[in-house]
C-alpha positions in Angstrom: -15.3 -3.9 8.0 -14.5 -1.0 5.7 -17.5 0.8 7.1 -16.3 0.2 10.7 -12.8 1.5 9.8 -14.3 4.4 7.8 -11.8 4.0 4.9 -9.0 2.0 3.5 -5.9 3.9 2.5 -4.7 3.4 -1.0 -1.0 3.4 -1.9 0.8 2.7 -5.1 3.6 0.6 -3.6 3.2 -3.0 -4.6 6.3 -4.7 -3.3 4.0 -6.9 -1.2 0.4 -6.3 -2.1 -1.6 -3.1 -2.6 -2.1 -1.4 0.8 -5.9 -1.3 0.8 -6.1 -5.1 0.8 -4.1 -5.5 4.0 -6.3 -4.1 6.8 -9.0 -6.6 6.0 -6.5 -9.5 6.0 -5.1 -8.3 9.3 -8.6 -8.4 10.9 -10.2 -11.3 9.1 -7.4 -13.5 7.8 -7.2 -14.9 4.3 -10.1 -13.7 2.2 -10.8 -13.5 -1.5 -9.4 -10.1 -2.7 -11.8 -10.1 -5.6 -14.6 -9.6 -3.1 -13.1 -6.2 -2.2 -12.5 -5.4 -5.9 -16.1 -6.2 -6.6 -17.3 -3.9 -3.8 -15.0 -1.1 -5.1 -16.3 -1.5 -8.7 -20.0 -2.3 -8.0 -22.7 -0.3 -9.6 -24.4 1.6 -8.1 -21.3 2.5 -6.2 -21.0 1.4 -2.6 -17.5 2.9 -2.2 -15.8 5.8 -3.8 -12.2 7.0 -4.1 -11.2 10.4 -2.7 -8.8 12.1 -0.2 -9.9 10.7 3.2 -6.8 10.1 5.3 -4.7 10.2 2.1 -5.9 8.6 -1.1 -8.6 6.3 0.2 -11.5 4.0 -0.6 -14.4 5.3 1.4 -18.0 4.2 2.0 -20.3 6.1 -0.4 -22.2 7.9 2.3 -19.1 9.8 3.2 -19.1 11.7 -0.1 -21.4 14.5 1.1 -19.2 14.8 4.3 -16.2 15.6 2.2 -17.7 18.2 -0.1 -16.2 21.0 2.1 -12.8 19.7 1.1 -13.8 19.7 -2.5 -15.1 23.3 -2.1 -11.7 24.4 -0.6 -9.9 22.7 -3.5 -12.0 24.7 -6.0 -10.5 27.8 -4.3 -7.0 26.4 -4.5 -6.9 25.6 -0.7 -5.7 22.4 0.9 -4.3 20.9 -2.4 -0.7 20.2 -3.4 1.0 23.4 -4.4 1.5 22.4 -8.1 -2.3 22.1 -8.4 -3.2 25.5 -7.0 -2.8 27.3 -10.3 -5.7 25.3 -11.8 -8.0 27.0 -9.3 -6.8 30.4 -10.6 -4.8 31.5 -13.6 -4.8 28.0 -15.3 -8.4 27.3 -14.6 -9.3 27.5 -18.2 -7.1 24.5 -19.0 -8.9 22.4 -16.3 -12.3 23.5 -17.5 -11.4 22.6 -21.1 -10.3 19.1 -19.9 -13.6 18.8 -17.9 -15.5 19.7 -21.1 -13.6 17.0 -23.0 -14.6 14.4 -20.4 -18.2 15.5 -20.4 -18.3 15.1 -24.2 -16.0 12.1 -24.8 -16.4 10.1 -21.6 -14.1 8.7 -19.0 -10.3 8.9 -19.4 -7.0 8.5 -17.5 -4.0 10.7 -17.6 -2.2 8.4 -20.1 -5.1 8.9 -22.5 -4.2 12.6 -22.9 -0.8 12.0 -24.6 1.6 14.8 -25.0 5.1 15.1 -23.6 5.8 14.8 -20.0 7.6 17.7 -18.4 9.8 15.3 -16.5 9.8 11.8 -15.1 9.2 10.7 -11.6 6.4 9.9 -9.2 5.6 13.5 -8.3 6.4 15.1 -11.6 3.3 14.8 -13.7 2.3 16.1 -17.1 0.2 19.2 -17.1 -2.8 17.1 -18.1 -2.3 14.9 -15.0 -2.1 17.9 -12.8 -5.3 19.3 -14.2 -7.0 16.0 -13.8 -5.9 15.7 -10.2 -7.1 19.2 -9.4 -10.5 18.4 -11.0 -10.6 15.2 -8.8 -9.6 17.0 -5.7 -12.3 19.7 -6.4 -15.0 17.0 -6.9 -15.6 18.1 -10.5 -14.6 14.6 -11.7 -14.8 11.3 -9.8 -12.8 8.1 -10.1 -14.7 5.4 -11.9 -12.1 2.6 -11.3 -8.5 1.8 -11.6 -6.9 0.0 -14.5 -4.7 -3.1 -14.0 -1.7 -0.8 -14.0 -3.3 1.0 -11.0 -3.9 4.1 -13.0 -7.0 6.0 -12.0 -9.8 6.6 -14.5 -11.9 9.8 -14.2 -15.5 10.7 -15.3 -18.0 13.4 -14.3 -19.7 12.6 -11.0 -23.2 12.3 -12.6 -21.9 9.2 -14.4 -20.1 7.7 -11.4 -22.0 8.4 -8.2 -25.5 7.1 -7.3 -28.3 9.6 -7.8 -29.2 9.3 -4.1 -25.8 10.6 -3.2 -25.8 13.4 -5.7 -29.1 14.5 -4.4 -28.1 14.4 -0.8 -28.0 18.0 0.6 -24.5 19.3 1.3 -24.0 19.7 5.1 -22.2 22.7 6.5 -18.4 22.2 7.0 -19.0 22.2 10.8 -21.6 19.5 10.6 -19.6 17.4 8.2 -16.4 17.7 10.2 -18.3 16.8 13.4 -19.6 13.6 11.8 -16.2 12.8 10.4 -14.6 13.2 13.9 -17.4 11.1 15.4 -16.6 8.3 12.9 -12.9 8.7 13.7 -13.6 8.2 17.4 -15.8 5.2 16.7 -12.9 3.6 14.7 -10.2 4.5 17.2 -12.1 3.9 20.5 -9.9 6.3 22.5 -7.9 9.1 21.0 -6.5 12.6 21.5 -7.8 15.6 19.5 -4.8 15.3 17.2 -5.5 11.6 16.7 -9.1 12.3 15.8 -8.4 15.0 13.3 -5.6 13.1 11.7 -7.9 10.3 10.7 -9.7 12.3 8.0 -7.1 15.1 7.9 -9.4 17.7 9.6 -7.4 21.1 9.8 -6.4 21.8 13.4 -8.2 25.2 13.3 -11.5 23.4 12.5 -11.4 20.5 15.0 -11.9 21.8 18.5 -15.4 23.2 18.1 -16.9 20.0 16.7 -15.1 17.9 19.3 -16.6 20.1 22.0 -20.0 19.6 20.5 -19.5 15.8 20.4 -18.6 16.0 24.1 -21.7 18.1 24.9 -24.0 15.6 23.2 -22.3 12.6 24.9 -20.7 11.0 21.9 -17.3 11.6 23.3 -16.2 11.5 27.0 -13.0 13.3 28.0 -10.7 10.9 29.9 -7.2 10.6 31.1 -5.0 7.8 29.8 -2.0 6.7 31.9 1.2 7.9 30.3 -0.5 10.3 27.9 0.1 14.0 28.4 -2.9 15.1 26.4 -6.6 14.9 27.2 -8.1 11.9 25.4 -11.7 11.2 24.3 -13.5 7.9 24.7 -16.2 7.1 22.2 -19.5 6.3 23.9 -19.6 2.8 22.3 -16.0 1.9 23.1 -15.4 -1.0 25.4 -12.5 -0.9 27.8 -10.8 -3.6 29.7 -11.1 -6.4 27.2 -8.2 -8.9 26.9 -6.9 -8.8 23.4 -5.9 -12.1 21.9 -4.7 -13.0 18.4 -2.0 -12.1 16.0 -1.8 -10.0 12.9 0.7 -8.4 10.5 -0.2 -4.7 10.0 0.3 -2.7 6.9 2.3 0.5 7.2 -1.0 2.2 6.2 -3.3 0.5 8.7 -5.5 2.9 10.6 -4.3 1.4 13.9 -0.8 2.6 13.4 -0.7 5.2 10.6 -0.6 8.1 13.1 2.9 7.4 14.4 2.6 9.5 17.6 -0.5 7.5 18.7 1.4 4.2 17.9 4.1 5.3 20.2 1.7 6.2 23.0 -0.3 3.1 22.7 2.4 0.5 22.2 5.7 2.1 23.1 6.7 1.2 19.5 8.6 3.7 17.4 7.7 3.1 13.7 8.8 4.9 10.6 8.1 4.1 6.9 11.6 3.9 5.3 10.6 3.5 1.6 12.1 6.9 0.8 15.1 6.5 3.1 18.3 5.6 1.2 18.9 1.8 1.6 22.1 2.2 3.6 20.3 4.4 6.1 17.3 2.1 6.7 17.0 0.8 10.2 14.5 -2.0 9.6 13.9 -2.2 5.9 12.0 -1.0 2.9 8.4 -2.3 3.5 8.2 -3.2 7.1 5.0 -4.7 8.8 4.7 -4.5 12.5 3.5 -7.8 14.2 0.6 -7.4 16.6 0.3 -10.2 19.2 -2.2 -10.3 22.0 -2.5 -6.5 22.1 1.2 -5.6 21.8 3.5 -4.9 18.9 6.2 -7.4 19.5 8.1 -7.7 16.2 8.5 -6.2 12.7 9.4 -7.8 9.4 10.5 -6.5 6.1 8.6 -8.4 3.4 8.6 -8.7 -0.3 6.4 -10.8 -2.7 8.8 -12.3 -5.2 6.3 -13.1 -7.9 8.9 -14.4 -10.3 10.0 -17.0 -7.7 6.5 -17.4 -6.4 7.7 -16.7 -2.8 7.0 -14.5 0.1 10.4 -13.3 1.1 11.3 -12.2 4.7 14.2 -9.8 4.1 14.7 -8.8 7.7 13.0 -9.6 11.0 13.3 -7.8 14.4 11.9 -8.8 17.8 11.0 -6.0 20.2 12.5 -5.9 23.7 10.4 -8.1 26.0 8.7 -10.1 23.2 7.3 -13.3 24.6 9.1 -16.6 23.9 6.4 -17.8 21.5 6.7 -14.7 19.2 8.8 -16.3 16.6 6.6 -19.3 16.2 3.4 -17.3 16.0 5.0 -14.9 13.6 6.0 -17.7 11.3 2.4 -19.0 11.4 1.1 -15.6 10.3 3.7 -15.3 7.5 2.6 -18.7 6.2 -1.0 -17.6 6.3 0.0 -14.5 4.3 1.9 -16.4 1.7 -1.1 -18.7 1.2 -3.4 -15.7 1.0 -1.2 -14.1 -1.7 -1.1 -17.3 -3.7 2.7 -17.6 -3.1 3.9 -21.2 -3.0 6.8 -20.8 -0.6 8.0 -18.7 2.4 11.6 -17.8 2.0 13.8 -16.5 4.8 16.6 -14.4 3.3 20.1 -15.1 4.8 20.1 -11.5 6.2 16.8 -12.1 8.0 18.2 -13.7 11.1 16.0 -12.4 13.9 17.4 -9.3 15.6 16.7 -8.0 19.0 15.9 -9.8 22.3 
């Protein structure tokens, strides 16, 4: 499934469950999460961690296709602004840290010690910044994550399979064309913006490889009712199927992570409100849309209360026109999720009375 999707986005928020576990649950139902952990930690590696959409778990054969991004990072391009200096005037610090890893072995940012400049998610120590630039530049790779979810780094030669290390590096154009083809295969039908968003291909780099994919027949330009932009249909996509079934979707699910496409496909406006002040949130902190028979018909704000061993529904909202059976089927999916997470009870908070029509 991860190969079909092309990646699983990783996110640090754990109010419900780590984000990369959810897309598989949405598509396959309850599964043993240790199976995914085992795949992620297997040797030789079958998956690797890098910047795909955002921080992502990716099939190992994509590593050569992302070396153009690593090369740009080594020039200080395409990285977070605080990291740019390590490609230039602070490069010596990063190289000294790389030499330490080569000599002493894998380490995490917390192993470096030293005072933190300030606290907060995006305000790291200098050592963490240097490590992140080395990671972005492909000079170190992630070996695994600790139980605290902290990433551990080592040199690529001790992390990646030899066959991958020895794979020739494709040109940026060839790599981006293949990434766009994989995006199209995962999405089925998509605009150029949708396609390039999947693996964060820069806009200036996307149209030529898309045109090449059209010329070779991998993509077919089409018009989609209600869409202003030209869309592209992947040659293996099947249209006209009746979609049946129900699923709760992570905010970071590939089906909905590009919000403009979500609105075009489903008429469903969705925003992640984690960083919105509580009193300004419209639907809640960690809201999962509910997909039922091909339509997004509800959304629920969920929390795994591990102390009380309960899956808590903080708020619920039905979309306009939601079928009469939506509530019943949503409850069934919530019970399935609670069982999957090993939570003994499903608790509906007093404030979670279903809103909407």
